[in-house]
C-alpha positions, -999 to 999 in steps of 0.1 A, spaced: -482 536 512 -447 525 521 -431 506 492 -410 485 516 -443 471 530 -454 461 495 -420 445 488 -421 425 520 -455 411 512 -448 404 475 -441 369 464 -416 356 438 -441 362 409 -448 398 419 -411 406 423 -403 390 389 -430 411 372 -416 442 390 -381 435 376 -396 429 341 -413 463 342 -380 478 354 -361 463 325 -388 476 301 -385 511 315 -347 511 312 -349 498 277 -375 525 267 -354 554 280 -322 540 266 -336 536 231 -353 569 232 -323 589 244 -300 572 219 -324 580 191 -327 616 202 -289 620 204 -284 604 170 -312 621 152 -292 649 134 -263 626 127 -286 599 112 -303 625 89 -270 638 77 -256 604 71 -287 593 52 -285 623 29 -248 617 22 -253 580 15 -281 589 -9 -259 613 -28 -231 588 -29 -254 561 -42 -263 581 -73 -228 595 -78 -214 560 -82 -237 553 -111 -230 584 -132 -202 568 -152 -222 537 -158 -252 556 -170 -234 573 -199 -239 545 -226 -275 539 -217 -306 553 -232 -326 579 -214 -353 555 -201 -327 530 -190 -307 557 -172 -339 569 -154 -349 534 -144 -314 524 -131 -311 557 -111 -346 553 -96 -339 518 -85 -306 528 -69 -322 556 -50 -351 535 -39 -328 508 -26 -307 534 -7 -338 549 8 -350 515 19 -316 509 36 -318 543 54 -353 536 66 -343 503 80 -315 519 99 -338 547 112 -364 521 124 -340 503 147 -354 502 182 -388 515 172 -403 481 173 -390 477 209 -408 508 220 -440 497 203 -438 462 220 -432 477 254 -460 502 250 -483 473 241 -475 448 268 -465 469 298 -501 476 309 -509 439 307 -479 429 327 -489 454 354 -525 441 352 -514 405 356 -493 415 387 -524 432 401 -546 402 395 -520 379 410 -516 401 441 -554 404 446 -558 366 443 -532 359 469 -546 387 492 -581 371 490 -566 337 497 -548 350 527 -580 367 539 -600 335 534 -575 315 554 -575 340 583 -613 341 584 -613 379 587 -630 396 558 -632 431 571 -622 462 551 -591 467 572 -579 432 563 -587 436 526 -577 472 518 -540 469 525 -532 438 504 -555 450 476 -539 484 476 -505 469 475 -515 447 445 -528 477 426 -493 492 427 -485 469 398 -511 485 376 -496 519 383 -461 506 375 -473 491 343 -489 525 332 -457 543 343 -437 521 319 -463 521 291 -470 559 288 -434 570 282 -430 541 257 -461 553 238 -448 589 237 -413 578 226 -428 555 199 -449 583 185 -420 607 184 -397 582 167 -424 573 141 -429 610 134 -391 615 130 -390 585 106 -419 598 86 -402 632 83 -369 616 73 -386 595 47 -402 626 31 -369 645 31 -351 616 15 -378 613 -11 -374 650 -19 -337 647 -21 -340 616 -43 -362 635 -68 -337 663 -69 -308 640 -74 -326 622 -102 -335 654 -120 -300 667 -118 -285 634 -129 -308 632 -159 -301 668 -169 -264 663 -166 -265 631 -186 -286 647 -213 -262 677 -215 -232 654 -217 -249 633 -244 -258 664 -265 -223 678 -261 -208 645 -272 -232 643 -302 -224 679 -312 -187 672 -311 -191 641 -331 -211 659 -357 -186 688 -358 -158 663 -363 -176 646 -391 -184 679 -409 -148 691 -405 -135 658 -419 -160 660 -448 -149 695 -457 -113 685 -455 
């Protein structure tokens, strides 16, 4: 079927729905391509930010007790992980929304086109298959367009969700490693300082 024939017979509502689906398709591919291009950079930045968040607290953790140091470090890491997750999830909701509503936009265009086709057939008084098949077929194009927009959006959404889940697991693993290293370093620093203080006291007592 020639698309120009469909476009000539389409009214303002059908053309508007067509442009809505076109905008949805452009938005889907734009968000997906940008996310794919920035995947590695986003992961590296998230890991760097997580390490920086805990390194800024090391000096402040020295005078605190072990449980307090652990609680403060955990809260700092959890807050930074939440920030990185929010950054990684930008655009994912757009993909999910498009994947959900695109089929219904196409279906609405189909229903609208069939309704006007049947009205035209009723006015002409000719209800043969030749008079009905062409306008109904043209109306069904909107359903195909809706699916053509929705299917890539669903695939892109699932890929982005999988990436975010993987990123979250990696950040959790890194956070546990940073927390263990920080606690061990703080404990070793505390023991060293205590040993030096005791040694100084003993030396002073002997003197």
